[in-house]
C-alpha positions in Angstrom: -31.1 15.2 -8.7 -28.6 12.6 -7.5 -28.8 10.8 -4.2 -25.5 11.2 -2.2 -24.3 9.9 1.1 -21.9 12.0 3.1 -19.7 10.4 5.7 -18.3 12.9 8.2 -15.1 12.3 10.1 -14.9 13.0 13.8 -18.5 13.9 14.5 -19.8 13.1 18.0 -16.7 11.1 18.8 -14.8 11.4 22.1 -16.8 14.5 23.2 -15.4 16.5 20.2 -17.3 18.2 17.4 -20.7 17.5 19.0 -23.5 18.0 16.5 -27.0 16.6 17.1 -28.3 14.8 14.0 -31.3 17.1 14.0 -29.0 20.1 13.6 -27.0 18.3 10.9 -30.2 17.6 9.0 -31.3 21.3 9.3 -27.8 22.5 8.2 -28.0 20.3 5.1 -31.5 21.5 4.3 -30.3 25.1 4.8 -27.6 24.7 2.1 -30.1 23.4 -0.4 -30.0 19.6 -0.1 -33.4 17.8 -0.3 -34.9 14.7 1.3 -32.2 14.8 4.0 -31.9 11.9 6.4 -29.3 11.0 9.0 -28.3 7.6 10.2 -26.9 7.0 13.7 -25.0 9.6 15.6 -21.6 9.3 13.9 -22.1 11.6 11.0 -23.8 9.8 8.2 -26.2 11.9 6.1 -28.1 11.1 3.0 -29.6 13.7 0.6 -30.6 14.6 -2.9 -28.5 17.3 -4.5 -28.4 19.2 -7.8 -24.7 19.8 -7.4 -22.1 17.0 -8.1 -20.4 15.0 -5.4 -17.2 17.2 -5.2 -19.2 20.5 -4.9 -21.6 19.0 -2.4 -18.6 17.9 -0.2 -17.1 21.4 -0.3 -20.5 23.0 0.4 -21.1 20.8 3.4 -17.6 21.3 4.8 -18.0 25.1 4.6 -21.4 24.9 6.4 -19.9 22.7 9.1 -17.2 25.3 9.8 -19.9 27.6 11.0 -21.2 25.0 13.6 -18.1 23.2 14.8 -14.8 24.1 16.5 -12.7 21.7 14.4 -12.6 21.1 10.7 -14.5 18.1 9.4 -13.6 15.9 6.4 -16.5 14.9 4.3 -16.4 11.9 2.0 -19.3 11.6 -0.4 -20.4 8.5 -2.2 -23.2 7.6 -4.6 -25.6 4.7 -4.2 -23.7 2.8 -6.9 -20.4 3.4 -5.2 -21.7 2.1 -1.9 -23.2 -1.0 -3.5 -19.8 -1.6 -5.3 -18.0 -1.3 -2.0 -20.3 -3.8 -0.4 -20.1 -6.2 -3.3 -16.3 -6.0 -3.4 -15.8 -6.7 0.3 -12.7 -8.9 0.3 -13.7 -10.4 3.7 -17.2 -11.8 3.0 -17.0 -14.6 5.5 -15.7 -12.4 8.3 -17.9 -11.1 11.1 -19.3 -7.9 9.5 -18.7 -5.9 12.7 -15.0 -6.7 12.3 -14.8 -5.4 8.7 -14.1 -1.7 8.5 -14.1 0.5 5.4 -11.8 3.5 5.5 -13.3 6.1 3.2 -10.9 8.5 1.7 -11.3 11.6 -0.6 -8.8 10.4 -3.2 -8.0 7.3 -5.1 -5.6 5.0 -3.2 -2.7 3.0 -4.4 -2.0 -0.5 -3.2 1.3 0.7 -1.8 -0.5 2.5 1.0 -0.9 -0.9 2.8 2.8 -0.8 3.7 2.3 2.6 5.4 0.1 1.2 8.1 2.0 0.5 11.3 1.5 -1.6 14.5 -0.3 -4.1 12.3 -0.9 -7.3 14.2 -3.7 -9.6 13.0 -5.4 -7.1 10.8 -5.7 -7.6 7.1 -5.7 -4.6 4.8 -6.9 -4.5 1.1 -7.3 -1.4 -1.0 -10.4 -0.5 -3.1 -10.8 2.6 -5.2 -11.2 5.4 -2.8 -11.5 3.1 0.2 -9.5 0.7 2.2 -11.0 -2.5 3.6 -9.6 -3.6 7.0 -10.4 -6.9 8.7 -10.0 -6.6 12.5 -10.3 -10.3 13.6 -9.9 -9.3 17.2 -12.3 -6.4 16.9 -11.8 -2.7 16.1 -11.7 -1.6 19.7 -8.7 -3.8 20.5 -6.7 -2.9 17.5 -3.5 -1.0 17.8 -3.3 -0.3 14.0 -2.0 3.1 13.1 -3.1 4.7 9.9 -0.7 6.5 7.5 -0.8 10.3 7.3 -2.9 10.3 4.1 -5.6 8.3 5.9 -5.9 10.8 8.8 -8.7 12.7 7.0 -10.6 9.6 6.2 -13.4 8.0 8.2 -14.2 4.4 9.0 -17.6 2.6 8.9 -18.2 -1.1 9.4 -19.5 -3.0 6.5 -23.0 -3.3 8.2 -23.3 0.5 8.3 -22.2 0.7 4.6 -24.9 -1.8 3.7 -27.5 0.1 5.7 -26.6 3.4 4.1 -26.8 1.9 0.6 -30.3 0.5 1.4 -31.5 3.9 2.8 -30.2 5.7 -0.2 -32.1 3.3 -2.5 -35.3 4.0 -0.5 -34.8 7.8 -1.0 -34.3 7.2 -4.7 -37.4 5.1 -5.1 -39.7 7.7 -3.4 
């Protein structure tokens, strides 16, 4: 079994797609995932799965359709991928709460950086299936508009990514 981390887009944000983490955990257990844990209320779930990443994402998306009024994008990463994302953070000296990681389903090309609009002080650097964004004035103050391809993605700050990697390693060591 592999340890996977699912990052759900638009769960418990702005009063939409409300799903208590206890229900998310039960939903994941109901579709066959093992050792399920959730982390904070924004749709982070860790689990062991016999099915590969892509199939686990589809399985979870389908199950979420039965619980929520709006479709939910699911990005799944392995422990190794999360650790690589943290290690490759291009803004290591920045305040971690001001470094966002936009997780996407597909591999991104560097040219996507040009598709962001209303960029002011933000710095944007692509990874593999993620985009790092430094918000020097804070995420809440940013007017940055994401390109269409990024609308299905979900952002976590680098502290959350580190925490998820650590939690996943604990599951693996048990």
